[in-house]
C-alpha positions as CSV (number, residue, x, y, z in Angstrom):
1,M,228.0,-27.0,153.9
2,K,224.9,-25.4,152.3
3,R,222.8,-23.4,154.8
4,F,219.9,-25.0,156.5
5,I,216.5,-23.7,155.2
6,S,215.3,-21.1,157.6
7,L,211.8,-22.6,157.9
8,V,211.9,-24.8,161.0
9,F,209.6,-27.7,161.6
10,I,209.6,-28.9,165.1
11,Y,206.5,-31.1,165.2
12,A,205.5,-33.5,168.0
13,M,202.8,-36.0,167.8
14,S,201.9,-39.3,169.5
15,Q,199.7,-42.1,168.4
16,Q,198.6,-45.3,170.0
17,L,199.9,-48.2,168.0
18,S,198.5,-51.3,169.7
19,A,200.1,-51.0,173.1
20,Q,202.9,-48.8,171.8
21,K,203.1,-45.0,171.8
22,F,205.0,-43.4,168.9
23,D,206.5,-39.9,169.7
24,V,207.6,-38.1,166.6
25,A,209.8,-35.0,166.2
26,L,210.7,-33.5,162.8
27,S,214.0,-31.7,162.2
28,E,214.3,-28.6,160.1
29,L,214.8,-29.1,156.4
30,Q,218.0,-28.6,154.5
31,E,219.3,-28.8,151.0
32,E,219.5,-32.4,150.0
33,T,222.8,-34.1,151.0
34,R,223.8,-37.6,151.8
35,M,224.1,-38.6,155.4
36,S,224.8,-41.8,157.3
37,E,223.3,-42.9,160.6
38,N,223.2,-40.5,163.6
39,Y,223.6,-41.5,167.2
40,A,222.1,-40.1,170.4
41,L,224.4,-38.4,172.8
42,P,224.2,-38.5,176.7
43,G,222.2,-35.6,177.9
44,G,220.5,-35.0,174.6
45,G,221.5,-34.2,171.0
46,F,222.9,-36.3,168.2
47,I,226.2,-36.8,166.4
48,G,226.4,-37.9,162.8
49,M,228.3,-37.7,159.5
50,K,227.7,-36.2,156.1
51,Y,229.5,-37.2,152.9
52,I,229.3,-35.4,149.6
53,Q,230.4,-36.8,146.2
54,D,230.7,-33.7,144.0
55,D,231.7,-35.4,140.7
56,R,229.2,-38.3,140.5
57,L,229.5,-38.6,136.8
58,I,233.2,-39.2,136.7
59,T,233.9,-42.7,135.5
60,N,237.7,-42.6,136.3
61,W,237.8,-44.2,139.8
62,T,241.1,-42.6,140.7
63,K,239.4,-39.1,140.5
64,K,236.2,-40.1,142.3
65,K,236.5,-38.9,145.9
66,E,234.3,-37.5,148.6
67,K,234.2,-34.9,151.3
68,I,233.3,-35.8,154.9
69,S,231.9,-33.6,157.7
70,I,231.1,-34.6,161.3
71,L,227.9,-33.0,162.5
72,L,226.6,-32.1,166.0
73,F,222.8,-31.6,166.4
74,D,220.7,-30.5,169.4
75,A,217.8,-32.6,170.6
76,S,215.5,-31.3,167.8
77,M,218.1,-32.2,165.2
78,K,219.1,-28.6,164.6
79,L,222.7,-28.3,163.5
80,V,224.8,-26.6,166.1
81,K,228.3,-27.5,164.9
82,E,230.1,-28.9,161.9
83,F,233.7,-30.1,161.5
84,N,235.1,-30.6,158.0
85,M,237.5,-33.6,157.9
86,A,240.7,-33.1,156.0
87,N,240.1,-29.3,155.9
88,G,237.1,-29.9,153.7
89,E,239.1,-31.5,150.9
90,K,237.9,-34.5,148.8
91,A,240.3,-36.8,150.6
92,F,238.3,-40.0,151.1
93,G,237.5,-42.9,148.8
94,I,234.0,-43.7,147.7
95,T,233.8,-47.4,148.3
96,Y,233.2,-47.5,152.0
97,T,232.4,-44.7,154.5
98,V,230.5,-45.4,157.7
99,F,230.0,-43.8,161.1
100,K,229.7,-46.2,164.0
101,K,229.3,-46.2,167.7
102,A,231.4,-48.8,169.6
103,G,230.8,-48.8,173.4
104,D,230.7,-45.1,174.3
105,K,233.0,-44.0,171.5
106,F,232.3,-42.8,168.0
107,W,234.3,-43.9,165.0
108,L,234.6,-43.0,161.3
109,I,235.6,-46.0,159.2
110,Y,236.7,-45.1,155.7
111,E,238.7,-46.2,152.7
112,E,241.5,-44.0,151.5
113,P,241.6,-43.0,147.8
114,G,243.8,-45.2,145.6
115,D,245.5,-44.8,142.3
116,K,246.3,-47.0,139.3
117,S,249.1,-48.7,141.2
118,K,247.5,-49.4,144.6
119,L,244.2,-49.4,146.5
120,G,243.7,-47.1,149.4
121,D,243.8,-48.7,152.9
122,L,240.8,-49.3,155.1
123,K,241.1,-47.2,158.3
124,A,239.3,-46.2,161.4
125,V,239.5,-43.0,163.4
126,E,238.0,-42.0,166.7
127,I,235.9,-38.8,166.7
128,N,235.7,-36.6,169.8
129,P,231.9,-36.1,170.4
130,V,232.5,-32.6,171.9
131,T,235.1,-31.0,169.5
132,L,234.3,-33.4,166.6
133,E,238.0,-33.6,165.9
134,P,239.6,-36.9,164.9
135,A,242.3,-38.8,166.7
136,A,245.2,-40.6,164.9
137,P,243.8,-43.1,162.3
138,K,244.3,-46.8,162.7
139,T,244.8,-49.1,159.7
140,I,242.4,-52.0,159.6
141,V,243.4,-53.5,156.2
142,A,246.4,-52.5,154.2
143,F,245.4,-53.8,150.8
144,G,248.9,-53.8,149.4
145,E,250.1,-56.0,152.2
146,I,247.4,-58.6,151.6
147,G,248.0,-58.7,147.8
148,F,244.9,-56.8,146.6
149,K,245.7,-54.7,143.5
150,P,243.5,-52.4,141.5
151,G,242.0,-54.1,138.4
152,M,240.3,-52.7,135.4
153,F,237.5,-51.1,137.5
154,G,239.7,-50.1,140.5
155,T,237.6,-49.7,143.6
156,F,234.3,-50.1,141.8
157,D,234.5,-53.9,142.2
158,L,235.6,-53.7,145.9
159,K,232.9,-54.7,148.3
160,I,233.2,-54.3,152.1
161,E,230.8,-55.7,154.7
162,S,231.0,-55.3,158.4
163,K,229.0,-56.1,161.6
164,A,229.6,-55.9,165.3
165,S,229.1,-58.6,167.9
166,P,226.0,-58.3,170.1
167,N,228.2,-57.0,173.0
168,G,230.0,-54.6,170.7
169,K,233.5,-55.9,171.7
170,F,234.3,-57.4,168.3
171,R,233.6,-56.6,164.7
172,Y,234.3,-58.4,161.4
173,F,235.2,-56.9,158.1
174,F,234.7,-59.0,155.0
175,I,236.2,-57.7,151.8
176,R,235.7,-59.1,148.3
177,K,237.4,-57.8,145.2
178,G,236.1,-59.1,142.0
179,K,235.3,-62.8,141.9
180,S,238.3,-64.3,143.6
181,D,240.0,-62.0,146.1
182,T,238.6,-62.2,149.6
183,H,239.8,-61.1,153.1
184,L,238.2,-61.6,156.5
185,C,239.5,-59.8,159.6
186,V,238.2,-59.4,163.2
187,T,238.9,-56.3,165.2
188,G,238.4,-55.5,168.9
189,A,236.2,-52.6,170.2
190,E,239.0,-50.1,169.5
191,F,239.4,-51.4,165.9
192,N,242.7,-53.1,166.6
193,V,243.0,-56.2,164.4
194,V,242.7,-59.5,166.4
195,W,243.2,-61.8,163.5
196,S,242.8,-61.8,159.7
197,K,242.7,-64.4,156.9
198,N,243.0,-64.2,153.1
199,D,241.0,-66.2,150.6
200,I,238.1,-67.7,152.5
201,T,236.6,-68.7,149.1
202,A,239.1,-71.6,149.3
203,D,237.1,-72.8,152.3
204,I,233.5,-72.1,151.2
205,G,233.6,-71.6,147.4
206,K,233.4,-68.6,145.2
207,K,229.7,-68.1,145.4
208,D,228.2,-65.4,147.6
209,F,227.5,-66.6,151.1
210,N,224.0,-66.2,152.6
211,S,224.8,-64.8,155.9
212,M,227.8,-63.8,158.2
213,E,227.6,-63.2,162.0
214,I,230.1,-62.7,164.8
215,N,229.4,-63.7,168.4
216,N,230.5,-62.2,171.7
217,Q,233.7,-64.2,171.7
218,G,234.8,-62.9,168.3
219,T,234.0,-66.2,166.4
220,V,232.7,-65.7,162.9
221,F,229.9,-67.9,161.5
222,V,229.3,-68.0,157.7
223,G,226.2,-69.6,156.3
224,Y,226.4,-70.7,152.7
225,M,225.2,-73.2,150.0
226,K,227.5,-75.4,148.0
227,D,226.4,-78.0,145.5
228,E,222.8,-77.5,146.7
229,L,223.7,-78.4,150.3
230,G,223.8,-76.1,153.3
231,Y,226.8,-75.5,155.5
232,V,228.1,-73.2,158.3
233,A,231.8,-72.3,158.4
234,V,233.1,-71.4,161.9
235,Y,236.1,-69.2,162.0
236,R,237.7,-68.8,165.5
237,N,241.1,-67.6,164.2
238,A,243.1,-67.3,161.0
239,K,243.3,-71.1,160.7
240,A,241.1,-73.3,158.6
241,P,237.4,-73.1,159.7
242,Q,235.3,-75.9,161.2
243,I,232.6,-76.8,158.6
244,L,229.2,-77.8,159.9
245,D,226.8,-79.8,157.8
246,A,223.3,-78.2,157.8
247,G,221.7,-80.8,155.5
248,M,218.2,-82.1,155.8
249,E,216.9,-85.7,155.6
250,K,214.2,-84.5,153.2
251,G,214.2,-81.4,151.2
252,M,216.9,-78.8,150.6
253,A,217.6,-75.4,152.2
254,K,217.2,-72.4,150.0
255,E,219.7,-70.5,152.1
256,I,221.5,-70.7,155.5
257,L,220.9,-67.6,157.6
258,V,222.9,-67.2,160.8
259,L,222.0,-65.3,164.0
260,T,224.1,-64.8,167.1
261,H,222.2,-64.3,170.3
262,K,222.9,-61.3,172.6
263,N,223.0,-62.9,176.1
264,N,224.2,-66.4,175.5
265,N,226.5,-68.4,173.3
266,S,223.9,-70.1,171.2
267,I,223.6,-69.6,167.4
268,T,220.5,-70.0,165.3
269,I,220.3,-70.9,161.7
270,A,217.1,-70.6,159.6
271,G,215.8,-70.0,156.1
272,G,213.4,-71.4,153.5
273,Y,213.5,-74.9,152.1
274,F,212.5,-76.7,148.9
275,E,210.7,-80.1,148.9
276,N,209.1,-81.7,145.9
277,S,208.5,-78.2,144.4
278,S,210.3,-75.5,142.4
279,N,209.1,-72.9,144.9
280,V,209.9,-72.6,148.6
281,R,207.6,-74.9,150.5
282,G,208.3,-73.8,154.1
283,V,210.8,-72.6,156.6
284,F,213.3,-74.3,158.9
285,K,215.2,-73.5,162.1
286,A,217.9,-75.1,164.2
287,D,220.3,-74.1,166.9
288,I,224.1,-74.5,167.1
289,D,225.3,-75.3,170.7
290,A,228.6,-74.3,172.4
291,S,230.4,-77.3,171.0
292,F,229.5,-76.2,167.5
293,K,227.0,-79.0,166.8
294,I,223.8,-78.4,164.8
295,G,220.7,-79.6,166.7
296,T,217.5,-81.0,165.3
297,I,216.2,-79.1,162.3
298,L,212.6,-77.9,162.8
299,K,210.7,-77.7,159.5
300,V,207.4,-75.9,159.3
301,P,205.6,-76.1,155.9
302,F,203.6,-73.1,154.6
303,T,199.8,-73.5,155.1
304,E,197.5,-73.8,152.1
305,S,195.7,-70.6,153.0
306,L,199.0,-68.7,153.1
307,V,200.2,-70.0,149.8
308,D,196.8,-69.3,148.3
309,L,197.2,-65.6,149.2
310,F,200.6,-65.5,147.7
311,D,199.3,-67.2,144.6
312,K,196.5,-64.6,144.2
313,D,199.2,-61.9,144.5
314,S,201.3,-63.6,141.8
315,W,204.1,-64.3,144.2
316,G,203.5,-68.0,144.6
317,S,201.6,-71.1,143.3
318,T,199.1,-73.6,144.6
319,K,199.9,-76.1,141.8
320,P,201.4,-79.4,143.2
321,Q,204.7,-79.2,141.4
322,K,205.1,-75.5,142.2
323,F,203.4,-75.3,145.6
324,G,204.9,-72.5,147.8
325,I,206.2,-69.0,147.4
326,E,208.7,-67.8,144.9
327,P,212.3,-68.4,145.8
328,Y,213.4,-64.9,144.6
329,Y,213.5,-63.0,147.9
330,L,215.8,-61.4,150.5
331,A,215.6,-62.6,154.1
332,Q,216.8,-61.5,157.5
333,L,216.9,-63.1,161.0
334,F,216.1,-61.2,164.2
335,E,216.2,-62.1,167.9
336,I,213.0,-61.4,169.9
337,N,214.5,-62.6,173.1
338,D,216.9,-65.4,174.3
339,S,214.6,-68.2,172.9
340,I,212.5,-66.6,170.2
341,V,213.7,-65.7,166.7
342,D,211.9,-64.1,163.8
343,L,212.5,-64.5,160.1
344,V,211.5,-61.7,157.7
345,I,211.2,-62.5,153.9
346,E,210.6,-60.0,151.1
347,I,209.8,-61.2,147.6
348,K,211.9,-59.6,144.8
349,R,211.9,-59.6,141.0
350,E,214.5,-57.9,139.0
351,I,213.8,-56.7,135.4
352,D,216.8,-55.5,133.5
353,H,216.3,-52.7,131.0
354,Q,218.9,-51.1,128.8
355,T,220.1,-48.5,131.2
356,M,218.9,-49.7,134.6
357,T,217.4,-52.5,136.7
358,V,213.8,-52.2,137.8
359,V,213.1,-54.0,141.1
360,H,209.6,-55.2,141.8
361,S,209.3,-55.7,145.6
362,G,206.4,-57.9,146.7
363,N,204.8,-59.2,149.9
364,I,206.6,-59.4,153.2
365,L,206.3,-62.7,155.1
366,N,207.0,-62.6,158.8
367,V,207.8,-66.0,160.5
368,Y,207.6,-66.0,164.3
369,F,209.4,-69.1,165.6
370,G,208.4,-70.2,169.1
371,N,207.2,-73.2,171.1
372,G,208.5,-75.7,168.5
373,S,206.4,-74.2,165.7
374,A,206.0,-71.0,163.7
375,S,203.3,-68.4,163.0
376,F,203.1,-66.8,159.6
377,T,202.0,-63.2,158.8
378,R,201.6,-61.9,155.3
379,I,202.0,-58.1,154.8
380,P,200.6,-57.3,151.3
381,K,202.5,-54.8,149.3
382,Y,203.8,-54.3,145.7
383,N,206.4,-51.6,145.2
384,V,208.6,-50.8,142.2
385,A,211.9,-48.8,142.3
386,H,214.8,-48.2,139.9
387,G,218.1,-49.8,140.6
388,S,217.6,-50.7,144.3
389,K,218.3,-54.3,145.1
390,W,218.2,-54.0,148.9
391,N,215.4,-54.6,151.3
392,H,212.5,-52.2,151.0
393,Y,211.6,-52.3,154.7
394,Y,213.0,-51.8,158.2
395,A,212.2,-54.5,160.8
396,M,212.8,-54.2,164.6
397,P,211.8,-56.4,167.5
398,F,210.0,-54.5,170.3
399,E,209.2,-56.3,173.5
400,K,207.7,-59.6,172.2
401,K,206.5,-58.2,168.9
402,M,207.9,-57.3,165.5
403,I,207.4,-53.9,163.9
404,I,208.0,-53.7,160.2
405,F,208.2,-50.3,158.5
406,Y,207.6,-50.2,154.7
407,N,206.3,-47.8,152.1
408,D,202.8,-48.1,150.7
409,N,199.8,-46.1,149.4
410,T,196.9,-45.1,151.7
411,S,194.5,-46.8,149.2
412,N,196.1,-50.2,149.9
413,L,195.7,-49.6,153.7
414,K,191.9,-49.2,153.2
415,R,191.7,-52.5,151.4
416,D,191.1,-55.8,153.3
417,I,194.4,-57.2,154.4
418,N,193.7,-60.4,152.6
419,A,193.1,-58.6,149.3
420,S,195.9,-58.2,146.7
421,P,197.7,-54.9,146.9
422,K,197.9,-52.3,144.1
423,L,201.2,-51.4,142.6
424,V,203.0,-48.4,144.3
425,N,205.9,-46.4,143.0
426,I,207.8,-45.7,146.3
427,E,209.3,-42.6,144.7
428,D,205.8,-41.1,144.3
429,N,202.7,-40.8,146.5
430,S,204.0,-43.3,149.2
431,V,203.5,-43.2,152.9
432,L,205.4,-44.8,155.7
433,V,203.5,-47.7,157.3
434,A,204.2,-49.6,160.5
435,A,203.0,-53.2,160.7
436,V,202.8,-54.4,164.3
437,I,202.9,-58.2,164.5
438,E,201.9,-60.1,167.6
439,P,203.4,-63.5,168.5
440,D,200.2,-65.2,167.3
441,G,200.6,-63.8,163.8
442,S,197.9,-61.1,164.0
443,V,198.9,-57.7,162.5
444,Q,197.8,-54.1,162.6
445,R,198.9,-51.5,160.0
446,R,199.3,-47.9,161.2
447,L,200.7,-44.6,159.9
448,P,203.4,-43.4,162.4
449,L,203.8,-40.2,160.4
450,E,200.5,-38.4,159.6
451,L,201.7,-35.0,158.5
452,D,200.1,-32.2,156.6
453,Q,202.8,-32.1,154.0
454,N,203.6,-35.1,151.8
455,Y,207.0,-36.0,153.3
456,M,208.4,-39.1,151.8
457,G,209.9,-41.3,154.6
458,I,212.1,-44.0,153.2
459,A,211.6,-47.2,155.2
460,E,214.8,-49.0,154.2
461,W,217.0,-46.0,155.3
462,I,215.7,-46.0,158.9
463,K,218.5,-46.2,161.4
464,P,218.5,-46.7,165.2
465,V,220.0,-43.9,167.3
466,E,219.6,-45.8,170.6
467,A,217.4,-48.5,172.2
468,G,213.7,-47.8,171.4
469,R,214.6,-44.8,169.2
470,F,215.3,-44.4,165.5
471,Q,215.4,-41.9,162.7
472,V,213.6,-41.8,159.4
473,P,215.1,-39.8,156.5
474,L,212.4,-37.5,155.0
475,Y,212.3,-35.8,151.6
476,F,210.1,-32.9,150.6
477,K,210.6,-30.8,147.4
478,K,214.3,-31.7,147.0
479,K,215.0,-30.9,150.6
480,S,215.7,-33.4,153.4
481,G,215.3,-33.8,157.1
482,Y,214.7,-36.4,159.8
483,A,211.9,-37.7,161.9
484,T,213.1,-39.0,165.2
485,I,210.7,-41.6,166.6
486,S,210.6,-43.0,170.1
487,I,208.6,-46.2,170.9
488,K,207.2,-46.4,174.4
């Protein structure tokens, strides 16, 4: 590992943010490397993972591998120990490498390198938080045994998604290779496979699903659209799923997003909907009960004043046949508490150039569902970035509020919140902004990092380290570090 820069920044600050207090501590800077999320350790300090891909320009997938190191930090994020996995050799594949906490244990989940005849298996290995040494690895998916073979692009067309249940006792892995090969498996807390199933596209079609969740009993819910109708597929085991019809009497869902609740067995579906318009005219929400029946679908149309603001920002229209906001967006569901859910929508436009895709990222719309209705909050922004198709924000519930972090320019924060924002290149002259949204829809925008140097904190790379605490990757003059933020 390259040495940490000797200059040490240990900076603490606090700022009132509505009723919240943000305590911020900066780590020392280091030569820029790639890191995944870190986790807080009992008694202080953090544990995390670093991965390095040395030969990023290599196009032969069989030669493209990475090194992995497990890192131990003190409470100020100063490195105190590093353990090189596989003796520091490039012995790991590049498709999927994550570091996760399950219960009170830490796990490295990775894909082995493959060759022209076979794909490398997906494995998990427990990491000792004191010595940082690995235990014996466990195989989650043996690709040869499920019939997955390398194609023309090898692992480059292999996509792996995973998420844990709210209680952390189960986790699903969904693997897609190319357009046709799919595999779904559920593991327990120790990453032992509970059940697995090949070819779920035979159940829900070959199009990408909208959302996938797993509940505290290990049941997987898949929200998807087929022939312009919304459905939820319920997988309790490797057998055929139960298909739930999420159709509406009037209108059509734009997507079916699924949310599993933490402390009960209920499931919520939500999303935007079309009705007599080519744009999204409003949002909907419904609950799935313990017998897997979808209840009454609540539809809440956008207000004229809200659509008028999106129209002025060029992200919507007030014309009768186009009334609503543009359907080109990414959306996520969040649980505020046992009965309140929150929907976050971010407008996207992709413009393909000869060598890259430029993504224009527009307004954020927050929808707070409660008491049989919904409140809407528009966060004005307009960012542009090269090749990044993911969400350009980080959202987290806090008490009964939503806090949404995003990148903007200080000049936009000085403008009236109902004014249209100016374009900001998030790779230049951007600051990290926290929008604190109340249940009634009111919002305050604050700067949680007001620093002397122009650190670039990337909102979409924020990761939680424990309840009420998260880390923001920072970049400054080709060096990187972290801001650890606690909300009180």
